[in-house]
N, C-alpha and C positions, 0 to 999 in steps of 0.2 A: 570710341568712348561707349557706344551702346553695347558692344560686345563685352567690354570690361565690366559694365554694370550687370549684365546677365550672368557672367561667370562668377561674380562676387555676391550674387543674391543670397546664397546660403549663409555666408558670413555676416550679412546684414541683419540676420535674425537676432532677437534678444538672447542673452546668455542662457536664461532659464530654459528656452526651447532647445538650444543647442545641447545643453547638458542632458536634457530629457532624451534627445536622440542618442547621445553617447551611452546613457544608462541602458539602452536596449542592445548594445553591442557587448561582446566579451572583451576582456581586458586587453588582449593583444590587438584587436581591431580598433579599440578606442585609442590606444597608444599611438597607432600609426597615423591618426588624424593630426597629430602634433606637427607634422611636416607641412601642413597646408598653409599656415601663416603664423605670424607671431602671436596673434590672438588665440589661435587654436592650441598653441603650446601650453597655455595656462588652463585650458578647459578640463583635461583629464583629472587634474588635481582637485576639481570641484564636483566630481561625480558623486551622486548619492547612492548608487548601486554598484558595489564592487564584488564581482564574482570571479574568483581565480581558481580554475580547476585544472587538474593534471591533464584532462582530455584535450584542453585547448592547446597544449604544447606537444601533442603527439603528431608525429609526421605521418602523412597519408601512406597507407599500405606498408608500414614499417612494423616488423615483429617486435614484441616487447622483450628485448634482450636485457641483460643486466646493465650494460652501458646505456641503453636507451632509457631504462627506468631511472638511472642515476641522473641522466641529463634532464629528464622531465621534472624530477623532484627538485633539482637545483634551479630550474627555470621558475618553478612555482615559488620557491623561497625567495629568489631574487626579485621577482615581480611583486610579491607581497611587501618586501622591505622597501623597494624603490617607490612604489605608489604611495604607501603610507608616509614615507619620509618627506615627500614633496608637498604634503598637505599642510596648510597653516593651522597651528594649534588654536583651538577655539573657533575655527572657521565653520564651514558648512557642515551640517549634520550628515553623518553617514547612516543612511536608513538601512542598508544591508551590507555586511561584510562577510562574505562566504568563501571559504577556502577548502579545496579538496586536494589531498596529497596522499602519497604512499608512506606507510610506516617503515621507514628504513633510513639509515645514516643519520645525519644531524638535521635533516630537513624539518621534521616535526618541531623540534626545539627552536629552530630559527624562525619558523612561521609563528610559533606560539609567542616568542618574545616580541616579534614585530607587532602582533595583534595586541599583546598585553600593554606595550608602550602606547599604542594608539588609543586604547581604552582609557589610559591615564590622562591623555591630552585632548581627546576628541569626544564628542557626543555620538555614541553608536547605538542605534535602536535595536538592531538585530545582528548577532555575531554567530557564525556557524562553522563548525568543523565537521568535515566528512573524512574519516580516517580509513583508508583502504589498505589491504594487504596484497602482496604480489600473488600469493597462492589463492585462487578463487574456487578451488575444488572443495566440495562438501566433505570428502573423505580423506583429506590430507592428514599427515601424521600429527599426533598429539604434541610431539616435541616442537613442531612448528608453531602450533597455537600457544604453547608455553613461552616460546621465544618472543612471539608477537606481544604476548601479555607483559613480559618483562620490559620490552621496549616501550610499550605504552605507559607503564607505571613510571618509567624514567622520564618520559615526556611530560606526564601529568605533574610529577613532583617538581620539575624544572620551570613550569609555567603556571603557577597558581593564579596569577592575576588574569591571565587569558581565560582560564576555565571558570573563574569566579564570575566573569561577565558573559559567558556563552548563553545563547538562547536556544541553540539547536546543536545536538551532538549525535553523530552516527558512527557506531563502532561495529566491527565485524571480525570474526575468526580469532578471538582472543580467549585465552585461559589464564585466569588470575590465580597465583599461588596463595594469596591472602584472601580468605573467605569473605572478609568484610570490605573488600576493595570497592565493590559495586555501591555499597552504602557510602563509601568515601566520595565517590563521584557525585552522588545525589546530595551529600552534605556540602561539598565544595561549590558545585554548580547551582547556586541558589537562584539564578535568573533563568534557569533552564525552562523552556516551554515545550520543546520537542526532543524526545530521546528514543533512539532505536538501537536495539541489540540484534545482531545477526550471527548465529552460531557462536555465542559467547557463553562461558561458564566458569566455574571455580574448581580447584582440585578436589575440595570437599563439597559434596552436594549440600546446598544450603536452602533454607526457606528465605526467600527474598521478600522482605516486607517493605513495600514502596510507600514512602511518605514524602511529600514535597508540596510546598505551598503554591508554586507557580506552574507546575507541569500541566500542560493541556493535551498533549498527544504522546502516546506511548506505544511502541511497537517491539514485540519480543518474538523473534523468528528462529525456530530451530535451536533454542537454548536449553541447556540441561540444568535446570534448577529443581530442587526437590519439590518446592511449591512457590508460587508467586501470589502474594497477598497484596492487592491494591488497597492498602489499609486506610490511608488518609490522603486523598488527592482532591481537594475542594474545587479545583479548576479544570480537572480532566474532562475533556469532551470527546476524545477519540481514543480507542484502544484496539490494537491488532495483536492477536495471540495465535501463533501457528505452530503446529507439530508437537504433540506429546506422545510420540509413538512408543516410548518406553514405559508408559503409564497405563494403568487400567482405566483411569478416568482423568479428565483434565486437571492438572495441578494448578488451578487458578481459582481465586476467590475475590469477591468484590466487597470492599468495606464502605467507607464514606466517599462516595463518588456522585454527589448530587447533580452534577451537570453533564454526566456521561450520556451522550446521545448516539454516537456511532461506534458500533462494535463489529469486528471481524474475527471469526473463529474458523480455523481450518485444520484438518488433520487427515493423515492416511491411516484409517482404522484397520486393525487386524482382528483376528478372532478373539484375542484376550481382552479387547476393549469392551467396557461396559457402555450401554446406551446412556446418553446424557440427557437428563431432563432440563430443558431450558427454564422451566418454571422454578427450578431449584437453583441452577447456576446463576441466573440473572435476576434473582429475587430482589436484590438491593439496588436495582438500577431502573432507569426510566428511558430505555433505548427507543430511539425513533427510527434509526437506520441500521438494519442488521444484515450482515453478510455471513453465510455459512458455506464453507468449502469442503468438498468430499474427495477431491483428488482422484475421481473415477473409481474409488474403492467403496468399501462397505459403508452404508448409511449409519452414522454414529449418533444421530439425534433420535431420541425416543418420542414418537408421536404421542400426544396426550389428548385425552378427552377434556372437554371444558370443565374447569374448576375455577373457584374464586381466585386461587393463587395464580393460575395461568392467565386469567383475565387481568389481574393486577400487573403482571410482568409485561403483557402485550398491549396494555391500554394505550400507550403512547406510540406504538409502532405505526410508521407511515410508509416505509419502504423495506422490502425484504429481497435479498439477492441470494439465490441458491446456485452455487457454482460447481461445475464439473460433477453433476449427478451421473452415476454410471448408467450406461445405455442398456436398454432391453428389459427394464423393470417397471412394474406398476408405479404410477405417480400419485395414487390416491392419498398416500400419507401426508403429502404437502398440504392437503386441505385443512389439517388441524391448525395451521397457521392462520388461515382465513377465519376459522371458527373462533379462535382465541383472540384475534386482533380486529375488533369491529371498525377501527378507523384506518385500516391499511388502505393505501391509495395505489401503490405500484408493486407488482410482483414480477421479479426477474428470475428466469430459470435458464441454466445452461446444462443440457443433457448430452454428454459426449464421453467417449473413451479416448483420452489423450495419450496415444501409444508411446510418444517420445518421453513422457514423464512417468509411465507405469512400469512396474516390474513384470515383464512378459515371459521370462524364463520359468517354466513350470516347476523345475526343481527348486529354484530359489524362492518361488512363491510358497512352496510347501515348507521349506526351511524357515521362512519368515512369518509363517502362520497367517498368510493372507487368506481372506475369506473368499470362497468360491461363490457363495450366495451373498450377493451384495445388497439386495433389496430388503424392504421391510413391509410387513402387512399391517394395515390399520383399517378399522371400520368405524365410521362416525356413529355416535349414539344419538345424534340430533337429526330428526327427520325434517325434510323440507326446509333445510337451512338456507337462509338468504343473507347476503352481504350487501350493504348499502353504500359503502365508501369506495370500493375498488373501482378505479377508472381505467387502469392500463395493465394488461398482461403482456409480458415480453419474453419470448422464448428464443434462445439461440440454439443453433444446430437442430432445428426442427426436422423431423422425418414423418412421413405419412403412415407411420406404423399405428396399429390399432390402439396401443396403450397411450400414445401421445394424443391421438384424435379424441379418445375417450376423456382424457384429462381436460382438453380444451372445452369439451362439451360440459363437463362438470362445472368449470369456472363460469361458462356462459350462463348456465342454468342458475347458479348460486348468486353471481354478482349482477344484481338487477340494474345497476347504474353503470355497468361497464361500457366504456366508450370505444376503446381500441384494443385489438389483439394484434401484436406484431410478431410474426413468425419468420425468423431469419434462417437462411441456409447455414451450413457448417462454416464456422469461422476458420479461414485457412491458416495452416501452420506449416512453416518451411521444413520442420523436422518430420512432420507426419505426412510426408509427400504421398505415401501409398494409401492413405485413408481418404476416400472421397465420398461425398454424399451421393447416394444412389436412389433415395426415396423422397427427395424434396420435389414438390410439384413445380415443374418448370414451364409447362404449357398453360395457356389460358383455359383450355378444356379441363385439364387435370385440376386446376385450382378451383374452378367452378364446381366440379363434382365434389371436391373435398369440403368446400364451404357448405354445400348442401348436406353432407354427412354430419358436419359439426353443428349445424343449426336446425336439423330435423326435429320438428315438434317443440322447438324452444323459441319463445318470444323474446328476442334480444335485438336491441338497436346497435349493438357493437359492430364496428367496421373491422373486418379481418384483412390484414395486410400480409402478403407474401413478399419478402424482400431478400435481396442478396446482401452480403456483408459490405460490398462497395457502396451500397445505398443506405448504409446505417446512419440513423440520426445521431447528431453529436452527443446528445444526452445519453443515448443508449451506448454509444461507443465509450463514453467516459465510465460507464458502469462495468464494461468488460475489462477496463484497465485500472479501475479505481484502486484496487489493493495489490496490483502486481508489483508496484514499488512500495517503498516504505511510506507509512502514513505521514511521516514527517518530511517527506520530500517536498 
């Protein structure tokens, strides 16, 4: 009797606790619990978090053959239909219904119809589609993108009810033959809060004027639009815009975005690119968290001396993250951010050459007009500048080279209330196996000497930490991964 009670202790928990446990499992694992007892059979139908992804149906160490893709997609469609059909209409609220599937065969339409029917009979707080394509290559043929675009348009037209209730949509590798189709998506998906485009475009280059009442997060990655105007987005809080390699300057402008706080801008700049003035580009915004990516190539930001316009743009800045600054160049130019942002609290910097992502072939670099001189020179017009808000300086891929040591000294001297300086060794990359840190201080003696060099004749109470990536603080680690995925993820 005692053994039976011990074995059944889990089932004796209240339903809401058991459902909370199931909500933390993927759909396949949650469905398997139904074999435990009659009571457990009913529980999956009351889950509030339903995440059905193609990855959950992949077999371990199985190549993604055509048959395997078809099997995975069919499993996603069947799971979506089965789980939603078992729920009682008007029953428990579905707080999240997220589906991830490949754009092929009839699976998208099947999933869309199941979700659309559920929206008509259930209360769903968040509904998400992540639409994948089989070809993940960046340089795959235009014909494939056109075919994917045609398939998506068919899916979209067959499932208007599902798209009308979506709150998040991720699309990739699509080319639309109708130039206004992107606007159709925005017009139909009126509940949309998160939208991400990856390598999407139209046959005719268009000016994309984005207007949406509910949209709060927007990510545009490697998309070929003539210009993107964020014209009227009263609830937009986060924006990610990456790669405008075919343009002399970023084809992006900000209109009515009163709540915009987090902005990520990244590009591989070549010789033809003009330097971008942030005081002009971000003039209509009040950004608090700014991330600038350089992809180990030419610095595309124009350092600016203090002006009222720069002060207006930077007045709300609290966090700046400078990603993949090319190695071997003077870092003085980054001080213009400190001078323009009096309330900046945290400055992140990653200085590295990421060989696996760079174009290393000399001939191809010459043909692609890549810049051989990647750095930028700047001299402050403000003497004895002091910053009173910066508390943390975080540098990834630190090396004991003179230009890095000099930069730490500049910050120590200017930031009078600096509390901590975190200097991390090179973050490991499986693809860049031959690139190893040779000048990171590893011994106690070397670190002591380096600290003395950094603080010589400087009265600072800041604590300097030398750390390996395996000892990285969680908040710092989150910054290194912050924009590697879509903002809407």
